[in-house]
C-alpha positions as CSV (number, residue, x, y, z in Angstrom):
1,M,0.0,0.0,0.0
2,T,1.4,3.4,-1.0
3,L,0.4,6.7,0.4
4,Q,0.1,9.7,-1.9
5,L,1.6,12.9,-0.7
6,N,-0.4,16.1,-1.1
7,R,1.9,18.4,-3.0
8,Q,1.1,21.9,-3.8
9,A,1.1,22.6,-7.5
10,E,2.5,26.2,-7.2
11,P,6.3,26.2,-7.5
12,I,8.4,28.0,-4.9
13,K,9.4,31.4,-6.3
14,M,12.5,31.9,-4.2
15,R,14.0,28.7,-2.8
16,N,16.1,30.5,-0.2
17,Y,13.0,31.6,1.6
18,G,10.9,28.5,1.1
19,R,7.2,27.8,0.8
20,I,6.3,28.9,4.3
21,V,7.4,32.4,3.7
22,Q,5.6,32.4,0.4
23,N,2.4,31.3,2.1
24,M,2.8,33.9,4.8
25,I,3.1,36.6,2.2
26,R,0.0,35.3,0.4
27,Y,-1.9,35.5,3.7
28,A,-0.6,39.0,4.5
29,C,-1.9,40.2,1.1
30,S,-5.4,39.1,2.1
31,V,-5.4,41.0,5.5
32,E,-7.5,44.1,5.4
33,N,-6.4,45.8,8.7
34,P,-3.5,48.1,7.9
35,Q,-1.9,47.7,11.4
36,E,-2.1,44.0,11.3
37,R,-0.7,44.0,7.8
38,A,2.2,46.2,8.8
39,S,3.0,43.9,11.7
40,L,2.9,40.9,9.4
41,E,5.3,42.6,7.0
42,V,7.8,43.1,9.9
43,Y,7.4,39.5,11.0
44,I,7.8,38.2,7.5
45,A,10.8,40.4,6.9
46,Q,12.5,39.1,10.0
47,C,11.9,35.5,9.0
48,M,13.2,36.2,5.5
49,R,16.3,37.9,6.9
50,Q,17.0,34.9,9.1
51,R,16.4,32.4,6.3
52,N,18.7,34.4,4.0
53,L,21.4,34.4,6.6
54,V,21.2,30.6,6.9
55,W,21.1,30.2,3.1
56,N,23.9,32.7,2.3
57,R,26.2,33.1,5.2
58,D,28.7,35.1,3.2
59,Q,26.3,37.8,2.0
60,E,24.7,40.5,4.0
61,S,20.9,40.4,4.0
62,G,20.1,44.1,4.2
63,I,16.7,45.7,4.7
64,G,16.6,46.9,1.1
65,R,17.1,43.4,-0.3
66,V,14.4,41.9,2.0
67,R,12.0,44.8,1.0
68,E,12.6,44.2,-2.7
69,D,12.0,40.5,-2.3
70,I,8.7,41.0,-0.3
71,I,7.5,43.4,-3.0
72,R,8.5,40.9,-5.7
73,L,6.9,37.9,-4.0
74,S,3.7,39.7,-3.2
75,D,3.4,41.1,-6.8
76,G,3.5,44.7,-5.4
77,K,0.6,44.1,-2.9
78,L,2.9,44.6,0.1
79,T,5.0,47.7,0.0
80,C,6.8,47.8,3.4
81,D,6.4,51.5,3.6
82,S,4.9,51.8,7.1
83,P,6.9,53.7,9.8
84,I,6.6,50.5,12.0
85,F,8.5,48.6,9.4
86,E,11.3,51.1,9.2
87,R,11.7,51.3,13.0
88,M,11.6,47.6,13.6
89,M,13.9,46.7,10.7
90,S,16.5,49.3,11.7
91,Q,16.6,47.8,15.2
92,V,17.0,44.3,13.7
93,S,19.8,45.3,11.5
94,M,21.7,47.1,14.3
95,T,21.5,44.0,16.6
96,G,22.4,41.7,13.7
97,N,25.6,43.7,12.9
98,S,26.8,43.9,16.5
99,Q,26.3,40.2,17.0
100,R,28.2,39.5,13.8
101,K,31.1,41.7,14.8
102,K,31.4,40.0,18.2
103,R,31.3,36.5,16.5
104,N,34.1,37.5,14.1
105,K,36.5,38.7,16.8
């Protein structure tokens, strides 16, 4: 007896982020509340940055790169232009750089 796996027909657009991030972006596009959507954008961006650091240890995963990828994956529906996004992502990038400097010493 063989079991058939349910596979999603939609291909993964960016393999370094994976299907979970792609599904989170699809969900965030459907959210109507602007505050909830902005907080989802921040959470997704943090997940994407962590995933990109695991996938590409040699390259810096900057805020600009993550923002461009979110816009590309959401087909322009998510813009990441809220002040909450800017504030949270600047805090993440500052802590990420300081931890990397400590690790490299």
